[in-house]
C-alpha positions as CSV (number, residue, x, y, z in Angstrom):
1,M,0.0,-0.1,-0.2
2,T,1.1,3.6,-0.6
3,A,1.1,5.8,2.3
4,R,-1.0,9.1,1.6
5,V,1.0,11.9,2.2
6,F,0.2,15.2,3.8
7,T,1.9,18.4,3.5
8,S,0.4,20.9,5.5
9,L,-1.9,21.2,8.1
10,E,-4.1,22.9,6.1
11,E,-4.5,19.4,4.4
12,V,-4.7,17.5,7.2
13,E,-7.9,19.6,8.4
14,K,-9.8,18.6,4.8
15,A,-8.7,15.1,5.4
16,L,-10.9,14.7,8.9
17,G,-13.2,12.6,8.8
18,E,-11.8,10.8,5.9
19,P,-11.2,7.4,6.2
20,I,-7.5,6.0,5.1
21,G,-6.5,2.2,4.3
22,P,-6.5,-0.6,5.1
23,S,-3.1,-1.4,5.3
24,D,-1.1,-4.8,4.3
25,W,-2.1,-7.6,6.5
26,L,0.5,-8.2,9.2
27,V,1.0,-11.8,10.7
28,V,1.2,-11.7,14.9
29,D,3.0,-15.0,15.7
30,Q,3.9,-16.6,19.0
31,E,7.3,-15.4,18.5
32,R,6.3,-11.9,18.2
33,I,4.5,-12.5,21.2
34,D,6.9,-14.0,23.3
35,V,9.6,-11.3,22.6
36,F,6.8,-8.9,23.6
37,A,6.1,-10.7,26.6
38,D,9.8,-10.8,27.3
39,A,9.9,-7.0,26.7
40,T,7.4,-6.1,29.3
41,G,7.7,-8.6,32.1
42,D,4.1,-9.7,31.1
43,R,4.5,-13.5,30.5
44,Q,0.9,-14.3,31.9
45,W,0.4,-18.0,30.5
46,I,-2.5,-17.0,27.8
47,H,0.1,-15.3,26.0
48,V,3.4,-17.9,26.3
49,D,2.2,-21.4,27.3
50,V,1.2,-22.8,24.4
51,E,0.4,-26.0,26.2
52,R,-1.9,-24.7,28.8
53,A,-3.4,-22.2,26.5
54,A,-4.6,-24.7,24.3
55,S,-7.0,-26.1,26.9
56,G,-7.9,-22.2,28.5
57,P,-10.4,-20.0,27.4
58,F,-9.2,-19.1,23.9
59,G,-8.2,-22.6,22.7
60,G,-4.7,-21.1,22.4
61,T,-2.2,-18.3,23.2
62,I,-3.6,-15.1,22.7
63,A,-1.2,-11.6,21.8
64,H,-1.4,-8.8,24.7
65,G,-3.8,-6.1,24.0
66,Y,-1.1,-3.9,24.6
67,L,1.1,-5.7,21.6
68,T,-1.9,-5.1,19.3
69,L,-1.9,-1.1,20.5
70,S,1.9,-0.9,19.8
71,L,1.6,-2.0,16.2
72,I,-0.1,1.5,15.6
73,P,3.3,3.1,14.2
74,H,4.0,-0.1,12.2
75,F,0.7,0.4,10.2
76,G,0.5,4.1,10.3
77,R,3.7,4.4,8.6
78,Q,1.9,2.5,5.8
79,L,-1.5,4.5,5.8
80,F,0.1,8.0,6.1
81,R,3.0,10.6,6.6
82,L,3.1,14.1,8.0
83,D,6.2,15.7,5.7
84,F,6.1,18.9,6.7
85,G,7.0,20.6,10.1
86,R,10.1,19.8,12.7
87,A,8.7,16.8,14.8
88,R,6.0,14.5,15.9
89,I,5.8,13.9,19.3
90,N,3.4,10.7,21.1
91,Y,1.3,13.0,23.1
92,G,-1.0,10.0,24.5
93,L,-3.9,8.3,24.2
94,N,-8.2,9.5,24.7
95,R,-8.9,5.5,24.4
96,A,-8.1,2.0,23.8
97,R,-10.3,-0.8,23.6
98,F,-9.7,-4.4,22.8
99,P,-13.4,-5.8,21.8
100,A,-11.5,-9.1,20.4
101,P,-8.8,-11.5,21.5
102,V,-5.8,-11.7,18.9
103,P,-4.9,-15.7,18.4
104,A,-1.3,-16.6,17.4
105,G,-1.2,-16.9,14.3
106,S,-3.7,-14.2,13.4
107,R,-3.3,-11.7,10.7
108,L,-4.2,-7.9,11.3
109,R,-4.7,-4.7,9.2
110,A,-5.7,-1.1,9.9
111,Q,-7.4,1.9,9.1
112,A,-7.0,5.2,10.4
113,T,-9.4,8.0,10.2
114,L,-7.9,11.9,10.9
115,V,-10.5,12.8,13.6
116,D,-9.8,16.1,14.9
117,L,-6.9,18.7,14.7
118,R,-6.3,21.2,17.5
119,R,-4.1,24.0,16.6
120,T,-1.5,25.2,19.1
121,D,1.2,28.0,19.2
122,A,3.8,25.0,18.4
123,G,1.6,23.9,15.4
124,G,-1.2,21.3,16.3
125,A,-2.8,18.3,18.1
126,L,-4.1,15.8,15.9
127,T,-6.5,12.8,17.0
128,T,-6.7,9.8,14.8
129,R,-8.8,6.8,15.6
130,Y,-7.2,3.5,14.3
131,T,-9.1,0.3,13.9
132,I,-7.1,-2.6,13.6
133,E,-8.8,-5.8,12.6
134,I,-8.3,-9.5,12.7
135,D,-8.3,-11.1,9.2
136,G,-12.2,-13.2,9.1
137,G,-13.1,-11.5,12.8
138,R,-16.6,-10.1,13.6
139,K,-14.9,-7.1,16.0
140,P,-11.7,-5.5,15.9
141,A,-9.0,-6.2,18.0
142,C,-8.2,-2.9,19.1
143,V,-9.7,0.8,18.3
144,A,-8.0,3.8,19.6
145,E,-7.7,7.2,19.8
146,T,-4.1,8.5,19.1
147,I,-3.1,12.5,19.8
148,T,0.4,13.6,18.0
149,L,1.8,16.7,18.5
150,L,3.0,18.5,15.2
151,L,5.4,20.6,16.1
152,Q,6.3,23.4,13.1
153,T,8.4,26.1,15.1
């Protein structure tokens, strides 16, 4: 997929409310889940114990919700670029929800919608809603609104 390119705050404003994407598919395999567990210290058995998880509530291991959330930069780079200003800084999240578990081996992809741009003295604060879907899933794996500071000066 070719990322949509924005070259000004005005272009971002004009695109508010328009869906962008979807991205390419990404497989979330057990190795990625294990590496995330090691990096975060979250080694709960539903994520890393393949044998025990097989008889657990999901029929196998599942990705951490925060692993799914952490894929937003991967998907975001595929969806759009902000080619203006001095820097972009993650400011936070308005909300993040994990409506469906992500079984190991699932394919995920994302869609983004620029939902708000608040002008600031330094540039702007962009709110983007990401919806991460599971191939063949009825509910999304994650819906999250990120806030990015777009520094102009």
